[in-house]
Backbone as CSV, one residue per row, in Angstrom:
resi,resn,N_x,N_y,N_z,CA_x,CA_y,CA_z,C_x,C_y,C_z
1,MET,0.846,-1.188,0.000,0.000,0.000,0.000,0.886,1.245,0.000
2,THR,0.556,2.172,-0.824,1.328,3.412,-0.910,0.863,4.394,0.157
3,ASP,1.731,5.309,0.506,1.394,6.328,1.494,0.775,7.529,0.800
4,LEU,-0.536,7.543,0.735,-1.252,8.654,0.108,-1.444,9.777,1.115
5,ILE,-1.287,11.001,0.636,-1.474,12.167,1.491,-2.414,13.158,0.819
6,ASP,-3.152,13.883,1.614,-4.019,14.933,1.083,-3.144,16.161,0.840
7,CYS,-2.909,16.449,-0.419,-2.017,17.540,-0.842,-2.790,18.808,-1.190
8,THR,-4.088,18.793,-0.990,-4.943,19.879,-1.456,-4.532,21.232,-0.890
9,ALA,-4.431,21.326,0.420,-4.118,22.615,1.053,-2.755,23.139,0.603
10,GLU,-1.791,22.247,0.491,-0.454,22.662,0.054,-0.495,23.235,-1.363
11,LEU,-1.186,22.538,-2.275,-1.268,23.030,-3.651,-2.123,24.292,-3.761
12,GLN,-3.133,24.420,-2.914,-3.918,25.661,-2.926,-3.057,26.833,-2.466
13,SER,-2.051,26.537,-1.677,-1.132,27.573,-1.225,-0.069,27.889,-2.282
14,THR,0.462,26.861,-2.923,1.559,27.068,-3.871,1.103,27.319,-5.303
15,HIS,-0.057,26.795,-5.687,-0.568,26.922,-7.058,-2.058,27.266,-7.051
16,PRO,-2.448,28.324,-6.371,-3.880,28.622,-6.216,-4.602,28.888,-7.543
17,GLU,-3.874,29.331,-8.545,-4.493,29.624,-9.833,-4.976,28.372,-10.553
18,TYR,-4.531,27.204,-10.103,-4.883,25.953,-10.780,-5.812,25.050,-9.967
19,LEU,-6.279,25.526,-8.821,-7.187,24.727,-8.000,-8.403,25.546,-7.607
20,LEU,-9.524,24.881,-7.504,-10.746,25.507,-7.004,-10.778,25.384,-5.490
21,ASP,-11.671,26.112,-4.857,-11.809,26.003,-3.403,-12.192,24.596,-2.972
22,ASN,-12.934,23.884,-3.811,-13.384,22.541,-3.447,-12.615,21.438,-4.178
23,SER,-11.448,21.754,-4.738,-10.614,20.744,-5.389,-10.101,19.743,-4.362
24,ILE,-9.807,18.542,-4.823,-9.261,17.488,-3.967,-8.062,16.882,-4.677
25,VAL,-6.929,16.830,-3.968,-5.722,16.217,-4.505,-5.157,15.279,-3.443
26,ILE,-5.154,13.985,-3.746,-4.620,12.978,-2.827,-3.662,12.099,-3.619
27,LEU,-2.383,12.217,-3.294,-1.323,11.535,-4.032,-0.225,11.097,-3.072
28,THR,0.748,10.356,-3.589,1.954,10.069,-2.817,2.884,11.282,-2.940
29,ALA,3.923,11.311,-2.121,4.886,12.417,-2.174,5.562,12.491,-3.545
30,SER,5.914,11.350,-4.108,6.570,11.369,-5.415,5.604,11.815,-6.519
31,GLN,4.340,11.434,-6.426,3.349,11.899,-7.397,3.123,13.407,-7.267
32,LEU,3.138,13.907,-6.044,2.967,15.340,-5.819,4.074,16.125,-6.518
33,ALA,5.298,15.634,-6.456,6.417,16.309,-7.133,6.175,16.349,-8.645
34,ILE,5.642,15.283,-9.200,5.332,15.229,-10.633,4.238,16.232,-10.973
35,LEU,3.197,16.289,-10.147,2.098,17.230,-10.397,2.579,18.673,-10.279
36,ARG,3.415,18.963,-9.302,3.966,20.319,-9.166,4.734,20.723,-10.424
37,ARG,5.568,19.817,-10.911,6.345,20.097,-12.121,5.412,20.356,-13.308
38,PHE,4.343,19.569,-13.408,3.343,19.761,-14.454,2.723,21.152,-14.353
39,LEU,2.281,21.530,-13.155,1.643,22.837,-12.956,2.605,23.976,-13.241
40,ASP,3.860,23.822,-12.831,4.861,24.861,-13.083,5.085,25.085,-14.573
41,GLY,4.880,24.062,-15.381,5.111,24.166,-16.810,3.936,24.702,-17.613
42,LEU,2.807,24.938,-16.967,1.617,25.368,-17.701,1.679,26.807,-18.206
43,SER,2.509,27.626,-17.612,2.538,29.042,-17.988,2.930,29.254,-19.446
44,ASP,3.628,28.300,-20.040,4.028,28.488,-21.439,2.895,28.215,-22.434
45,ILE,1.726,27.799,-21.945,0.583,27.583,-22.834,-0.116,28.909,-23.148
46,GLY,0.018,29.883,-22.267,-0.573,31.192,-22.518,-1.019,31.868,-21.237
47,ASP,-0.945,33.187,-21.244,-1.336,33.961,-20.065,-2.828,33.863,-19.783
48,ASP,-3.606,33.571,-20.808,-5.058,33.515,-20.640,-5.569,32.100,-20.360
49,LEU,-4.669,31.208,-19.978,-5.062,29.841,-19.643,-6.043,29.864,-18.481
50,ASN,-7.080,29.071,-18.587,-8.110,29.024,-17.541,-8.242,27.602,-17.027
51,PHE,-7.105,26.950,-16.778,-7.050,25.554,-16.370,-7.206,25.418,-14.863
52,VAL,-8.002,24.444,-14.434,-8.099,24.098,-13.015,-8.187,22.582,-12.868
53,ILE,-7.606,22.099,-11.789,-7.763,20.702,-11.398,-8.921,20.660,-10.414
54,GLU,-9.909,19.865,-10.740,-11.043,19.694,-9.829,-10.784,18.538,-8.873
55,ARG,-10.144,17.491,-9.387,-9.894,16.300,-8.585,-8.710,15.545,-9.175
56,CYS,-7.776,15.160,-8.325,-6.643,14.334,-8.743,-6.348,13.390,-7.580
57,VAL,-6.882,12.174,-7.683,-6.814,11.234,-6.568,-6.298,9.884,-7.058
58,ASP,-5.242,9.402,-6.416,-4.774,8.045,-6.647,-5.602,7.156,-5.731
59,GLU,-6.488,6.359,-6.315,-7.391,5.537,-5.503,-6.783,4.182,-5.180
60,ASP,-5.661,3.860,-5.786,-4.844,2.688,-5.467,-5.644,1.462,-5.074
61,PRO,-6.247,0.725,-5.979,-6.057,0.803,-7.425,-7.040,1.781,-8.059
62,GLY,-6.665,2.239,-9.204,-7.493,3.187,-9.937,-7.097,4.623,-9.647
63,TYR,-7.783,5.539,-10.323,-7.514,6.961,-10.140,-8.736,7.759,-10.551
64,ASN,-8.755,9.008,-10.125,-9.833,9.919,-10.479,-9.184,11.262,-10.801
65,LEU,-9.243,11.657,-12.059,-8.660,12.930,-12.482,-9.704,13.710,-13.264
66,CYS,-10.081,14.865,-12.734,-11.027,15.757,-13.403,-10.384,17.134,-13.494
67,TRP,-10.503,17.734,-14.657,-9.934,19.061,-14.879,-10.815,19.807,-15.861
68,ASP,-10.611,21.110,-15.914,-11.393,21.931,-16.821,-10.516,23.057,-17.335
69,ASN,-10.778,23.438,-18.566,-10.119,24.599,-19.140,-11.119,25.289,-20.055
70,ASP,-11.375,26.532,-19.796,-12.282,27.310,-20.636,-11.486,28.213,-21.563
71,GLY,-10.383,27.695,-22.048,-9.509,28.482,-22.907,-9.778,28.244,-24.375
72,ARG,-8.809,28.632,-25.159,-8.900,28.485,-26.612,-8.707,27.034,-27.039
73,ARG,-9.142,26.720,-28.229,-9.054,25.354,-28.771,-7.608,24.832,-28.755
74,GLU,-6.661,25.692,-29.155,-5.254,25.271,-29.169,-4.776,24.916,-27.764
75,GLN,-5.242,25.681,-26.762,-4.875,25.390,-25.379,-5.472,24.055,-24.942
76,ASP,-6.726,23.830,-25.291,-7.368,22.569,-24.946,-6.620,21.385,-25.543
77,ASP,-6.225,21.517,-26.798,-5.490,20.440,-27.464,-4.152,20.176,-26.777
78,GLU,-3.433,21.242,-26.448,-2.144,21.089,-25.768,-2.335,20.496,-24.376
79,LEU,-3.349,20.941,-23.655,-3.617,20.386,-22.326,-3.969,18.909,-22.400
80,THR,-4.718,18.514,-23.391,-5.063,17.098,-23.550,-3.801,16.259,-23.704
81,ARG,-2.861,16.732,-24.514,-1.590,16.021,-24.673,-0.816,15.968,-23.355
82,ARG,-0.776,17.090,-22.664,-0.011,17.130,-21.408,-0.678,16.309,-20.301
83,ILE,-1.980,16.313,-20.259,-2.695,15.521,-19.245,-2.429,14.036,-19.473
84,TYR,-2.413,13.607,-20.720,-2.106,12.206,-21.023,-0.718,11.842,-20.486
85,THR,0.259,12.708,-20.750,1.621,12.481,-20.248,1.638,12.492,-18.725
86,LEU,0.921,13.425,-18.116,0.848,13.486,-16.662,0.286,12.185,-16.097
87,CYS,-0.779,11.679,-16.684,-1.379,10.426,-16.202,-0.381,9.275,-16.276
88,ARG,0.393,9.214,-17.342,1.418,8.176,-17.457,2.486,8.348,-16.379
89,GLU,2.939,9.592,-16.168,4.003,9.836,-15.182,3.520,9.576,-13.759
90,LEU,2.241,9.827,-13.506,1.677,9.548,-12.173,1.426,8.063,-11.938
91,GLY,1.506,7.275,-13.015,1.253,5.834,-12.904,-0.218,5.494,-12.967
92,PHE,-1.026,6.426,-13.448,-2.472,6.194,-13.544,-2.812,5.303,-14.740
93,ILE,-2.011,5.408,-15.809,-2.256,4.579,-16.999,-0.965,3.925,-17.437
């Protein structure tokens, strides 16, 4: 069994622009580092990015990842590619 931690409050403090007030993030410490790196890299998609993580939970087994972006089509396409990579790096797929 992996050591899952509720990372929500920490990410709301460090990356508030990417989380809602009711977002939930429960991951291992190593997964949290991967998610932080992912969030840090989003700024190159555009200043008008409207991306938020609603839920990112390692259910061990399984996972629950919900996100939203009300941005431009090109941003949505790029986010879809990056989310797929993120899911692989987190071990979700």
